[in-house]
PANUNU-900854 format. One record per residue: residue in three letters; x, y, z of N, C-alpha, C in turn. Coordinates in pm, whole numbers, plus 50000, padded with zeros to 5 digits. Layout:
N
alaXYZXYZXYZ;...
END
This chain:
77
met596368951559617594998944459570594088956659572;ile593228961459499591918968559516590688960959460;trp589688958859567588478955259532587318965259523;leu586698965559429585628974659403584088968159388;his583488973759469581968966159454581148972559351;pro580578966059284579788967759156578478976259221;ser577658983859141576428991059183575578978659234;ala574858984759315573758977559376572598985659413;thr571658979259498570638987759531571098997959629;asp572078995959722572469006859798573699011659761;tyr574179009959650575419015759593575069019359446;gln575289032259406575069037559273576069041659219;ser576349038459080577649042959018577489056758980;pro578699063158958578759077658915577739075958765;lys577839067758673577269066358553575839068158576;ser575279060358683573709061158682573159074758755;leu574099080558835573789091258911574049104558827;gly574669101658713575119114258615576149123658682;ala576749118658772577729127358846578929120158893;ala580209125358911581219118158978580999120359129;thr581169109459200580969112059346582179109459429;gly583279109359363584569109359416585699104859316;met586899100959358587729097059262588819089759341;thr589439080559262590569072159320591909075559264;val592899079559352594179081959301595219071559351;ile595849066759237596849056559257598339059959226;val599289057059296600669060459286601089049359215;val601939052759077602559041659004603999046258975;asp604789034958946606229038758946606549049658821;asn605929050358710605969059958604604709060758526;ala604409073358551603049076158506602909075558355;asp603939079858293603879078658133604079064458071;asp604739056258151604539040358097603279035058121;his602789038658258601469033858289600399038658200;tyr600419051558148599499058358065599249051257934;arg600819047357867600769042257740600119028757719;arg600379019857854599789007557849598289004957869;ser597909017557955596499017057959595849021457851;leu596439030857780595759034957651595619024557551;ala596749017557530596919005857448595808996857469;ala595618992857609594268985757654592998989757627;gly592939002257569591409006357569590829015857670;ala591809021657762591439030657864590569042157802;gln589599047157885588999059357843589599070957909;val590609076857847591309086457910590629101757919;ile590719107858016590079121358051590959131258044;glu592249128458087593379138458114594719129958083;glu595529136957983596709128657946597669134558058;pro598789126758042599879129658154600359144358170;thr600289149358284600699163458293601529165158421;asp602399174858422603019178658532602329187058625;gln602189183658732601109190558832602119199158930;pro601499211858959602199220259064602629213659193;tyr601699202559231602049197059371603059187759360;gly603879185359241604949176059249604819162559191;val603929160359121603549146159051603439149858919;arg603509139058827603119137858680601909126758711;glu600769131158636599389126058651598829123758538;trp597809113658544596949111158415595549106158472;gly594309108058393593169104958433592519096558350;ala591529087158388590689079458321589429076958379;arg588449072058310587039069358343586869054658355;asp586249047258437585929034258414584699032058364;leu584179020458333582809016058278581619019858353;glu581729022858493580629029258547580759043658579;gly581699049358516581919064158556582779066758669;gln583389059358738584239064958839585479069958782;leu585939079358855587319088258800588499079958873;trp589659078158791590649073458841591749079858792;phe592669083958898593909092858857595189083958874;phe596249084658800597319078058835598619087358837;his599519088358935600559096958940601859091259002;ser602859096958957604369094459014605039106859030;pro605759105459139606299117959179607399124859081;leu607279137459047608299143258964609669143059021;ser610759142058926612229140058981612549151159018;asp613469154159115614049165959161615099170659073;
END
């Protein structure tokens, strides 16, 4: 479970600041399957699934408050 606090007086969203303040990376079983399900559900994709030189397949999205999310799974050996 992941709980995210919404924007408030002491917590400003990246959207309200006009800049990303960080990102969240989550390991998933299969990045491509996760990407397809998320895209079908309306995700705002910022990076399609890509093999990265650090050994993962990764894709990225932005949520409604401008937060960056990346999802990756290890590349097979």
